[in-house]
N, C-alpha and C positions, 0 to 999 in steps of 0.2 A: 129220653134219658137226658138229664140235666148236666150241664158243664160245671155247675157250681158245686163247691164242697158241701157235703151234707153236714148239717149242724148236728152236733152230738149233745145229747141232753147233759146238762151240767158242765158244758164247755165254756170256754172264755170267748171274748169277742174275736180272737184270731182263729177260731175254729178248732183249736186243740182242746182235748179234755183237760179239765183243771188239774188232773194228776200228772199230766205230761208237760215237760218243759219244751220250749221251741228248740229245734236243732241248733240254732246259733248260740243259744244259752248253754246247751250241753257242750258244744265245742269250746266255748269260753272257759267252762269248768275244766275240761280236759287240758287245755293249754296252760291254765294257771297251775294246776296240780303237777303237770309235767315239768314246768319251769321251776317249781319249788322242790323238785328232786324225786318225785314218784316215777315209777316205771309205767310205760303205756299199757302193758298187759294188766298190771294191778288196777290201774284206773278203769280200764275197760271192764274188767271183771266186777269191780265195785259198782259201776254204773249200769251193769247188765247190757253192755254193748259188745258187738262183734270185735274181737281183738284185731283181726286182720284188717277190718275196715278202719279202725282207729289208727293202726300203724301206717296204712296206706295214705290216709288223709294227712297224717303228720308228716310223712315223707314228701308228699306232693306240695304241701304248703310251706315246706322249709323249716318246720318246727324242730325236727331232729337235728338240724345243723346249729340251732341256737344254744343247745346244751351239750357240750362235748367235754 
């Protein structure tokens, strides 16, 4: 069994399929939209992410303290 990521046909050089954004890019989108006034639950639903995961990461990174 190989330790290397398996290449996906049609993927990019970073190993992600071309239809998927990198997690850091997705988080940048979440942050920008939250700071512009959208609710985390609406952002998560729109991006098809787990609401609880987005809320937990936002809380852990201090994002929820920036917009009060």
